[in-house]
N, C-alpha and C positions, 0 to 999 in steps of 0.2 A: 628461552623457555622460562615460564613463570612458575611460581609456587604460591599456593594459598595456604595460610595457617588459620585454623579455627580453634578457639579455646573453649573449654568446658570446665566447670567445677563439678566433680562427681562425688556424691555422698555414698559411702559404702561402709561395710562392716568387716571387721577382721581383728586378729590378735596383734598384728603389727603392719607397718607400712608395706613390707615386701609381699605379704599375702594379699593385701588390698590391691597393690599394683598388679599382681598376677590376675586377680579377678577382673579388674578393669581392662587389662590387655586382652583377656579371653573374651570379654563382652564385645569389645570393638572388633576383634577378629571374627566373631560369629554373627554379629548383627547384620541383617540384610538391608537395614534402613540407611546407613551411611557407610561409605568405604573410604578409609584413609590409606595412603601409601605408607605412612609412618605415623605411629602413635607414641608420643613422648609423655611420660608421667614424671612430673618434676617434684622430686622429694623436697627440695628446699622451699617450694611454694605450696606444699601440702600441709594440712594441719590435723592434729588428733583432737578428739572431743574434749580432752583435758586441758588443751591450750586456751588461753583467755580470748584469743581472737576467733575461735571456732564459731561461736554464736553470731559474731559480726559477719563472718564469711557466709554463714548459712542464710542470714537475713539478706545480705547483699545479693547472693545467688538467686534467691526467690524473687527479689525485687527486679533483678535484671530480666528474668523471664516475664514478669508482669509488664515491663517496659517494651519488650519485643512484641508481646501479645497486643499491647495498646497501640503500637505502631501499625501492626497488621489491621487491627480494627479501624484505625483512623484512615488507612488506605481504602478500605471498603466504604466507609462513610463518605470520603472525598469523591468516590465514584457514584454516589447516590444510593447506596444500600444502607437503609436505616431500620428495616424491619425484616423479619423472617420471610414474609411473603415476597419481598424483593428478590430473594434467592432463586425463585422459580424462573425468573427472566435472565439469570446469569448465564452467559455463554462460556464455553470452555476457553481457557487461556489464562492470562495473567491473574485476573481476579479469582478465578476458580482455584488456581494454585495457592493464592493467599488464603482462601477459605480452607483448603486442605492443610496448610501449615498451621492455621489456627486450631483445627481439629487435633492435629498431632500434639500441639502444646497442651491442649486440654485433656487428651486421653492418655498421655504418658509414653508416646513413641518418640524416641530420641531423634533429633535431626541436627543439621548444621546450625540451626537457629537456637538450639537449646543452650542456654548459658549455664544453667544449673540442671543437673539430672540426679535424681535419687535412685541409684541402682538397687538399693535395698527393697524398694517398693515399686520399681519400674514406673516412676512418676516424676512429674516436674514440680511437685509439691512435697510436703512432709505432713503425714497424718498426725493427729494428736497422740495416737497410740505410740507411734515411733518417737515423737518428741519425749514422751514419758520414758521410753526405753533408753533414749540418749541421756536423759537426766539421771536415770538409775545407774547406768554403766557407761559413762562418757568415753572411757578408754577403749571401748570396742568400736568406736565410730571415727571415721576419717572423711575429710574432704580432700580429694586429690585434684591437683591442677593438671589438666590434660590438654595437650596441644596436638591436634590432628593436622597432618600435612598432606596436601594433594599437589602432585606435580602435574604440570600441563605442558604439552608440546607447543601450545599456542603462546603468543605474546601475552594475552590476557589470561591470568590463571582462573578466572571465573568460567572460561570456556570449558574447563574440566567438569563443571557442575551442570552445564546447560542441558546435556542429553547423555543418556547411557550409551547411545550409539557413538557419540563423539569420543568418549573415553575408550571404547574398544578400538576404534580406528587408530587412535594415537598410540595404542599399545601400552597404555598406562594402567 
């Protein structure tokens, strides 16, 4: 049996770590976009807005999302898609799934490819307005390190992600 672990940095608001952890756990329990068998929120790897490495973690998280997006765009370009008109000829399958993931990263729906997620704004970015709010009251903002675990009955833990049908059949 394999196990897949996926890490996210989650920006959230709250008076303390415990309230933020509760918000993040509720979010993962309720979202229909991704399902983890276990969600770990690591306090020792989480940071408050008052800590000096908060801004670094924020920049790194945003950059990590840009890199994921860049890789997806490169995959499309490698397959010959360079203009919007090219999308009309795209068949369903691997490439259309990449396009779907690109849309999710742009529109704010969390997925397993989200390295950084702004729960306060349901976004993969941070608005100027929120940046100003963080500057004014940094103690109210947290970046939580979250690890989602998915168990797989198969040897390859990625099998758990391949189809919803497969996850139901495995009883996971």
